[in-house]
PASEBA-1860 file (N, C-alpha, C; in nm, 3 decimals):
! residues 213
1> LPLPPKIN> -6.890/5.193/23.512/-6.784/5.238/23.424/-6.660/5.279/23.507 ~ -6.541/5.264/23.449/-6.511/5.205/23.318/-6.528/5.054/23.318 ~ -6.555/4.998/23.199/-6.571/4.855/23.181/-6.439/4.792/23.136 ~ -6.425/4.660/23.149/-6.306/4.593/23.098/-6.288/4.621/22.948 ~ -6.164/4.627/22.900/-6.137/4.662/22.760/-6.210/4.577/22.657 ~ -6.235/4.451/22.688/-6.298/4.362/22.589/-6.448/4.387/22.574 ~ -6.504/4.469/22.660/-6.648/4.499/22.653/-6.669/4.633/22.585 ~ -6.758/4.639/22.488/-6.787/4.761/22.415/-6.878/4.851/22.500
9> EANILKAV> -6.818/4.957/22.550/-6.890/5.047/22.641/-7.012/5.109/22.574 ~ -6.998/5.154/22.450/-7.108/5.220/22.380/-7.228/5.127/22.366 ~ -7.203/5.000/22.334/-7.313/4.904/22.318/-7.387/4.881/22.449 ~ -7.312/4.874/22.558/-7.374/4.854/22.689/-7.462/4.973/22.725 ~ -7.411/5.094/22.705/-7.488/5.214/22.739/-7.615/5.224/22.655 ~ -7.606/5.190/22.528/-7.722/5.198/22.439/-7.828/5.092/22.473 ~ -7.786/4.985/22.539/-7.879/4.876/22.572/-7.974/4.913/22.686 ~ -7.941/5.018/22.759/-8.024/5.062/22.870/-8.127/5.164/22.819
17> LPEKDVDG> -8.251/5.147/22.859/-8.352/5.245/22.820/-8.318/5.381/22.879 ~ -8.323/5.489/22.800/-8.287/5.622/22.852/-8.364/5.660/22.978 ~ -8.493/5.623/22.984/-8.573/5.661/23.100/-8.535/5.581/23.225 ~ -8.463/5.470/23.208/-8.416/5.390/23.321/-8.267/5.409/23.347 ~ -8.204/5.492/23.270/-8.060/5.517/23.280/-8.033/5.616/23.393 ~ -8.042/5.567/23.516/-8.029/5.657/23.631/-7.886/5.707/23.651 ~ -7.790/5.650/23.579/-7.653/5.705/23.581/-7.639/5.824/23.488 ~ -7.737/5.843/23.398/-7.734/5.958/23.308/-7.628/5.949/23.200
25> LHPANTAS> -7.597/5.828/23.153/-7.488/5.810/23.057/-7.533/5.766/22.918 ~ -7.662/5.736/22.901/-7.712/5.696/22.769/-7.691/5.811/22.671 ~ -7.656/5.782/22.544/-7.634/5.888/22.445/-7.751/5.987/22.434 ~ -7.874/5.939/22.451/-7.989/6.029/22.443/-7.991/6.128/22.558 ~ -7.957/6.080/22.679/-7.952/6.170/22.794/-7.835/6.267/22.784 ~ -7.723/6.217/22.732/-7.608/6.305/22.712/-7.640/6.415/22.611 ~ -7.706/6.378/22.501/-7.743/6.477/22.400/-7.837/6.582/22.458 ~ -7.930/6.540/22.542/-8.022/6.635/22.605/-7.947/6.731/22.696
33> LFNTATHA> -7.849/6.679/22.769/-7.769/6.763/22.858/-7.693/6.869/22.780 ~ -7.642/6.831/22.663/-7.559/6.923/22.584/-7.641/7.013/22.492 ~ -7.772/7.010/22.505/-7.859/7.101/22.429/-7.881/7.227/22.513 ~ -7.827/7.337/22.469/-7.838/7.462/22.546/-7.973/7.531/22.530 ~ -8.053/7.485/22.433/-8.189/7.537/22.414/-8.193/7.690/22.405 ~ -8.101/7.744/22.326/-8.094/7.890/22.314/-8.175/7.944/22.197 ~ -8.220/7.855/22.105/-8.292/7.906/21.989/-8.442/7.921/22.020 ~ -8.507/8.005/21.943/-8.649/8.036/21.965/-8.735/7.910/21.956
41> GTEKLNWK> -8.836/7.903/22.041/-8.931/7.793/22.037/-8.889/7.671/22.117 ~ -8.771/7.674/22.177/-8.722/7.561/22.256/-8.764/7.576/22.401 ~ -8.810/7.466/22.458/-8.852/7.469/22.598/-8.733/7.502/22.689 ~ -8.752/7.598/22.777/-8.647/7.636/22.871/-8.660/7.551/22.998 ~ -8.550/7.493/23.038/-8.550/7.409/23.157/-8.502/7.487/23.278 ~ -8.552/7.451/23.394/-8.512/7.515/23.519/-8.398/7.435/23.581 ~ -8.277/7.478/23.555/-8.160/7.403/23.600/-8.130/7.423/23.748 ~ -8.213/7.501/23.817/-8.202/7.511/23.962/-8.292/7.409/24.031
49> DFPSIPFH> -8.365/7.331/23.952/-8.459/7.232/24.006/-8.441/7.100/23.932 ~ -8.345/7.018/23.976/-8.313/6.895/23.905/-8.434/6.800/23.890 ~ -8.521/6.787/23.990/-8.635/6.697/23.971/-8.727/6.738/23.856 ~ -8.719/6.864/23.813/-8.804/6.909/23.703/-8.741/6.881/23.566 ~ -8.614/6.843/23.563/-8.547/6.814/23.436/-8.602/6.682/23.382 ~ -8.650/6.678/23.256/-8.721/6.559/23.205/-8.631/6.445/23.158 ~ -8.505/6.446/23.195/-8.413/6.337/23.160/-8.311/6.325/23.272 ~ -8.237/6.215/23.271/-8.139/6.191/23.377/-8.006/6.261/23.347
57> TPCTPQGC> -7.952/6.326/23.449/-7.819/6.386/23.438/-7.721/6.304/23.524 ~ -7.593/6.298/23.485/-7.496/6.215/23.558/-7.487/6.251/23.706 ~ -7.468/6.149/23.787/-7.481/6.165/23.932/-7.372/6.250/23.995 ~ -7.245/6.223/23.962/-7.138/6.299/24.025/-7.142/6.447/23.986 ~ -7.156/6.482/23.857/-7.169/6.623/23.822/-7.290/6.690/23.888 ~ -7.400/6.618/23.893/-7.519/6.671/23.959/-7.491/6.697/24.108 ~ -7.417/6.606/24.170/-7.380/6.624/24.310/-7.291/6.744/24.332 ~ -7.204/6.773/24.236/-7.118/6.892/24.246/-7.202/7.019/24.249
65> IELLDRIG> -7.301/7.027/24.162/-7.388/7.144/24.158/-7.471/7.154/24.285 ~ -7.518/7.039/24.333/-7.596/7.038/24.457/-7.514/7.092/24.574 ~ -7.388/7.054/24.580/-7.300/7.105/24.686/-7.286/7.256/24.677 ~ -7.267/7.307/24.556/-7.255/7.453/24.538/-7.382/7.523/24.583 ~ -7.496/7.466/24.549/-7.624/7.527/24.588/-7.643/7.523/24.739 ~ -7.605/7.412/24.800/-7.629/7.396/24.944/-7.545/7.490/25.030 ~ -7.429/7.531/24.978/-7.348/7.626/25.055/-7.380/7.771/25.018 ~ -7.476/7.788/24.926/-7.517/7.923/24.888/-7.423/7.989/24.789
73> CEIEGKNA> -7.349/7.910/24.714/-7.256/7.966/24.615/-7.335/8.014/24.493 ~ -7.323/8.139/24.459/-7.388/8.195/24.342/-7.307/8.156/24.219 ~ -7.367/8.076/24.131/-7.296/8.024/24.015/-7.301/8.122/23.898 ~ -7.413/8.186/23.879/-7.431/8.273/23.763/-7.328/8.386/23.760 ~ -7.262/8.401/23.645/-7.165/8.509/23.627/-7.027/8.480/23.681 ~ -7.011/8.366/23.751/-6.880/8.335/23.810/-6.789/8.268/23.707 ~ -6.659/8.283/23.727/-6.561/8.211/23.646/-6.542/8.073/23.706 ~ -6.574/7.971/23.629/-6.561/7.833/23.676/-6.458/7.760/23.591
81> VVIGRSNL> -6.366/7.692/23.655/-6.267/7.612/23.584/-6.285/7.466/23.622 ~ -6.302/7.383/23.520/-6.313/7.238/23.539/-6.181/7.176/23.495 ~ -6.117/7.105/23.585/-5.990/7.040/23.553/-6.019/6.895/23.518 ~ -6.009/6.863/23.389/-6.042/6.729/23.341/-6.157/6.736/23.242 ~ -6.155/6.648/23.142/-6.256/6.652/23.036/-6.315/6.514/23.007 ~ -6.330/6.435/23.111/-6.386/6.301/23.095/-6.535/6.307/23.066 ~ -6.586/6.199/23.006/-6.730/6.189/22.980/-6.810/6.171/23.108 ~ -6.744/6.115/23.211/-6.815/6.087/23.336/-6.833/6.211/23.423
89> VGLPVAML> -6.733/6.298/23.426/-6.740/6.414/23.516/-6.708/6.546/23.445 ~ -6.592/6.557/23.387/-6.545/6.686/23.336/-6.641/6.754/23.241 ~ -6.677/6.687/23.133/-6.765/6.749/23.033/-6.906/6.774/23.087 ~ -6.970/6.675/23.153/-7.105/6.703/23.202/-7.111/6.810/23.311 ~ -7.013/6.815/23.402/-7.019/6.919/23.504/-6.995/7.057/23.442 ~ -6.913/7.062/23.337/-6.894/7.189/23.266/-7.025/7.236/23.204 ~ -7.102/7.143/23.148/-7.231/7.179/23.088/-7.331/7.224/23.194 ~ -7.333/7.157/23.308/-7.424/7.197/23.414/-7.391/7.337/23.465
97> LLHRNATV> -7.263/7.368/23.476/-7.223/7.503/23.516/-7.263/7.604/23.410 ~ -7.249/7.566/23.284/-7.289/7.654/23.174/-7.439/7.678/23.175 ~ -7.517/7.574/23.204/-7.661/7.589/23.214/-7.700/7.685/23.326 ~ -7.613/7.697/23.425/-7.638/7.789/23.536/-7.571/7.924/23.513 ~ -7.527/7.947/23.389/-7.475/8.077/23.344/-7.342/8.116/23.406 ~ -7.261/8.016/23.437/-7.121/8.044/23.472/-7.041/8.061/23.343 ~ -6.928/8.128/23.353/-6.832/8.134/23.243/-6.734/8.021/23.265 ~ -6.736/7.921/23.176/-6.669/7.794/23.203/-6.545/7.775/23.116
105> TIVHSRTK> -6.436/7.735/23.179/-6.313/7.696/23.110/-6.279/7.553/23.150 ~ -6.247/7.470/23.051/-6.205/7.333/23.079/-6.053/7.324/23.061 ~ -5.987/7.281/23.167/-5.841/7.262/23.164/-5.813/7.114/23.142 ~ -5.718/7.084/23.053/-5.685/6.944/23.024/-5.535/6.931/23.002 ~ -5.492/6.813/22.959/-5.349/6.784/22.951/-5.275/6.868/22.848 ~ -5.348/6.928/22.755/-5.284/7.011/22.652/-5.301/7.161/22.678 ~ -5.360/7.194/22.791/-5.379/7.336/22.824/-5.244/7.399/22.859 ~ -5.220/7.517/22.806/-5.097/7.590/22.837/-5.124/7.685/22.953
113> NTEDVVKQ> -5.025/7.701/23.039/-5.034/7.792/23.154/-5.153/7.755/23.243 ~ -5.162/7.627/23.277/-5.274/7.579/23.359/-5.287/7.657/23.489 ~ -5.176/7.684/23.554/-5.180/7.756/23.681/-5.247/7.892/23.665 ~ -5.211/7.964/23.560/-5.269/8.097/23.538/-5.419/8.090/23.513 ~ -5.462/7.985/23.443/-5.605/7.968/23.415/-5.682/7.941/23.544 ~ -5.631/7.849/23.625/-5.699/7.811/23.749/-5.704/7.929/23.846 ~ -5.603/8.012/23.846/-5.598/8.126/23.938/-5.711/8.226/23.915 ~ -5.772/8.221/23.798/-5.880/8.315/23.767/-6.016/8.264/23.814
121> ADIVVAAV> -6.020/8.142/23.866/-6.148/8.076/23.894/-6.208/8.114/24.028 ~ -6.336/8.145/24.024/-6.414/8.159/24.148/-6.459/8.022/24.197 ~ -6.481/7.931/24.101/-6.521/7.793/24.130/-6.424/7.699/24.059 ~ -6.367/7.606/24.132/-6.277/7.507/24.074/-6.336/7.368/24.096 ~ -6.351/7.293/23.989/-6.393/7.153/23.999/-6.277/7.068/23.949 ~ -6.215/6.994/24.038/-6.097/6.913/24.003/-6.140/6.769/23.981 ~ -6.120/6.720/23.858/-6.161/6.584/23.824/-6.062/6.525/23.724 ~ -5.936/6.525/23.763/-5.830/6.483/23.672/-5.770/6.347/23.708
129> GRAHFVPK> -5.792/6.302/23.834/-5.741/6.172/23.874/-5.592/6.168/23.902 ~ -5.539/6.279/23.955/-5.396/6.285/23.990/-5.383/6.340/24.132 ~ -5.322/6.263/24.218/-5.314/6.300/24.360/-5.243/6.433/24.380 ~ -5.311/6.522/24.455/-5.254/6.652/24.492/-5.205/6.731/24.371 ~ -5.276/6.720/24.262/-5.237/6.789/24.139/-5.244/6.941/24.154 ~ -5.341/6.987/24.233/-5.363/7.132/24.249/-5.309/7.179/24.384 ~ -5.202/7.262/24.383/-5.151/7.318/24.508/-5.225/7.448/24.542 ~ -5.201/7.496/24.663/-5.272/7.617/24.705/-5.230/7.739/24.624
137> TWLKPGCT> -5.110/7.736/24.566/-5.062/7.851/24.489/-5.141/7.872/24.360 ~ -5.218/7.771/24.319/-5.300/7.784/24.198/-5.435/7.848/24.227 ~ -5.470/7.862/24.353/-5.608/7.899/24.388/-5.623/8.048/24.419 ~ -5.733/8.102/24.374/-5.770/8.240/24.403/-5.823/8.245/24.546 ~ -5.775/8.337/24.629/-5.823/8.343/24.767/-5.975/8.355/24.774 ~ -6.035/8.270/24.857/-6.180/8.274/24.876/-6.259/8.192/24.776 ~ -6.191/8.124/24.685/-6.263/8.046/24.583/-6.329/7.923/24.645 ~ -6.419/7.864/24.568/-6.487/7.741/24.610/-6.428/7.624/24.532
145> VIDVGINS> -6.386/7.520/24.603/-6.319/7.406/24.540/-6.401/7.279/24.561 ~ -6.440/7.216/24.450/-6.506/7.087/24.455/-6.406/6.983/24.404 ~ -6.362/6.896/24.493/-6.258/6.798/24.459/-6.324/6.663/24.433 ~ -6.330/6.626/24.305/-6.393/6.500/24.264/-6.295/6.383/24.269 ~ -6.166/6.413/24.264/-6.064/6.309/24.255/-6.060/6.220/24.376 ~ -6.030/6.094/24.354/-6.005/6.001/24.465/-5.889/5.912/24.424 ~ -5.777/5.929/24.493/-5.651/5.865/24.455/-5.591/5.796/24.576 ~ -5.527/5.684/24.551/-5.461/5.609/24.657/-5.312/5.643/24.659
153> VDAPGTKR> -5.262/5.681/24.776/-5.119/5.710/24.792/-5.066/5.629/24.910 ~ -4.937/5.600/24.904/-4.874/5.522/25.011/-4.882/5.597/25.144 ~ -4.909/5.519/25.249/-4.912/5.575/25.385/-4.850/5.473/25.479 ~ -4.716/5.464/25.477/-4.646/5.368/25.563/-4.683/5.388/25.710 ~ -4.697/5.278/25.780/-4.729/5.287/25.921/-4.877/5.281/25.951 ~ -4.962/5.295/25.849/-5.106/5.283/25.870/-5.148/5.138/25.851 ~ -5.266/5.104/25.898/-5.314/4.966/25.891/-5.326/4.919/25.746 ~ -5.377/5.004/25.660/-5.397/4.966/25.520/-5.271/4.986/25.435
161> GYKLVGDV> -5.182/5.074/25.482/-5.062/5.102/25.405/-5.081/5.206/25.298 ~ -5.200/5.259/25.289/-5.229/5.365/25.192/-5.341/5.452/25.246 ~ -5.360/5.567/25.183/-5.472/5.653/25.218/-5.529/5.714/25.091 ~ -5.650/5.763/25.100/-5.718/5.823/24.987/-5.706/5.975/24.994 ~ -5.668/6.035/24.882/-5.656/6.180/24.875/-5.721/6.228/24.746 ~ -5.745/6.358/24.738/-5.808/6.415/24.621/-5.708/6.467/24.519 ~ -5.762/6.533/24.418/-5.678/6.597/24.316/-5.620/6.729/24.366 ~ -5.677/6.781/24.473/-5.631/6.907/24.533/-5.558/6.875/24.663
169> NYEEAREV> -5.450/6.946/24.688/-5.378/6.929/24.814/-5.461/6.996/24.925 ~ -5.542/6.915/24.990/-5.643/6.966/25.083/-5.583/7.048/25.196 ~ -5.480/6.998/25.260/-5.423/7.066/25.376/-5.369/7.204/25.339 ~ -5.313/7.215/25.218/-5.267/7.346/25.171/-5.385/7.433/25.129 ~ -5.472/7.376/25.048/-5.579/7.454/24.984/-5.678/7.511/25.084 ~ -5.699/7.441/25.194/-5.796/7.489/25.293/-5.754/7.624/25.353 ~ -5.626/7.656/25.341/-5.576/7.784/25.392/-5.614/7.900/25.299 ~ -5.648/7.867/25.176/-5.675/7.970/25.075/-5.822/7.974/25.034
177> AGWITPVP> -5.880/7.857/25.015/-6.017/7.847/24.963/-6.120/7.893/25.065 ~ -6.229/7.948/25.014/-6.341/7.983/25.102/-6.418/7.859/25.143 ~ -6.436/7.768/25.045/-6.501/7.639/25.068/-6.422/7.532/24.994 ~ -6.411/7.414/25.052/-6.344/7.303/24.985/-6.401/7.172/25.035 ~ -6.421/7.077/24.944/-6.473/6.947/24.984/-6.358/6.854/25.023 ~ -6.376/6.772/25.126/-6.272/6.677/25.167/-6.277/6.552/25.079 ~ -6.169/6.476/25.085/-6.162/6.344/25.021/-6.098/6.249/25.121 ~ -6.167/6.139/25.155/-6.304/6.103/25.116/-6.407/6.180/25.198
185> GGVGPMTI> -6.534/6.159/25.165/-6.642/6.216/25.243/-6.703/6.342/25.187 ~ -6.662/6.383/25.068/-6.718/6.504/25.008/-6.813/6.473/24.894 ~ -6.757/6.463/24.775/-6.838/6.439/24.655/-6.894/6.297/24.653 ~ -6.821/6.200/24.708/-6.865/6.060/24.704/-7.005/6.037/24.758 ~ -7.035/6.079/24.880/-7.170/6.061/24.932/-7.276/6.135/24.850 ~ -7.238/6.248/24.790/-7.333/6.320/24.706/-7.365/6.242/24.579 ~ -7.268/6.170/24.525/-7.292/6.087/24.408/-7.399/5.982/24.439 ~ -7.389/5.920/24.556/-7.488/5.820/24.596/-7.625/5.884/24.614
193> AMLLRNTW> -7.627/6.001/24.676/-7.754/6.071/24.697/-7.820/6.108/24.564 ~ -7.740/6.150/24.467/-7.796/6.188/24.337/-7.844/6.065/24.259 ~ -7.778/5.951/24.279/-7.825/5.827/24.217/-7.963/5.791/24.271 ~ -7.982/5.808/24.401/-8.113/5.784/24.460/-8.216/5.884/24.408 ~ -8.175/6.009/24.390/-8.267/6.109/24.335/-8.309/6.072/24.193 ~ -8.212/6.031/24.110/-8.244/5.991/23.974/-8.337/5.871/23.971 ~ -8.315/5.777/24.064/-8.401/5.659/24.072/-8.543/5.700/24.108 ~ -8.555/5.790/24.203/-8.687/5.841/24.242/-8.752/5.914/24.126
201> NSWRRATG> -8.676/5.996/24.055/-8.731/6.068/23.939/-8.778/5.970/23.831 ~ -8.702/5.862/23.812/-8.740/5.762/23.713/-8.875/5.700/23.749 ~ -8.891/5.665/23.875/-9.019/5.610/23.922/-9.131/5.713/23.906 ~ -9.104/5.837/23.942/-9.206/5.942/23.937/-9.255/5.965/23.795 ~ -9.162/5.969/23.699/-9.201/5.991/23.560/-9.279/5.872/23.506 ~ -9.237/5.751/23.546/-9.303/5.629/23.496/-9.445/5.616/23.549 ~ -9.469/5.664/23.671/-9.600/5.648/23.733/-9.687/5.771/23.724 ~ -9.625/5.884/23.682/-9.701/6.008/23.676/-9.719/6.073/23.811
209> ASKKE> -9.641/6.032/23.910/-9.652/6.090/24.044/-9.599/6.231/24.046 ~ -9.644/6.311/24.140/-9.597/6.447/24.153/-9.465/6.451/24.226 ~ -9.398/6.567/24.223/-9.269/6.580/24.289/-9.280/6.567/24.440 ~ -9.401/6.584/24.495/-9.420/6.578/24.640/-9.433/6.435/24.689 ~ -9.458/6.343/24.599/-9.480/6.203/24.640/-9.347/6.130/24.656
END
């Protein structure tokens, strides 16, 4: 994804069996992700243990949470701001943060006073697809920044003539943030790793193997 305009995206996603949907985009997997299971009698899932989740979650959002966990970032109770509301990243990563008991705000093109909203964030996930959209002046000192964006900008004098940058102005933001992911080399490799994890989980569920196998 995204697919060419002449192809019906919904039909393609529905054609994949949910248990084999290692991208985590089938409507059934999406519905499971958006079920907060807060009512009585509902099975509680351990969102700190992705292999125990009985359905596939999207790879890039899952990778964002994995990065937060690996650096020891405490998600519960933190103010998290997700910049962008796409089906691929913005909405699912917001739900994953909510499952981990963060207080989540989604910033989008119609949000008023975006800078003021982002300044309140302990965790910022930028997934808007606009080069250097977030300057350091928007960031709370010591915050954790996960930059999902990957944008091509002109770079005269280089071999390729362009370079890849994120949605956050990395060189500025690194002076303020406690943690920040680079672009490229940050979220991208984690997306691949989570795709492999989902593939392994798919095999494990199909064969009845334990998590140790």
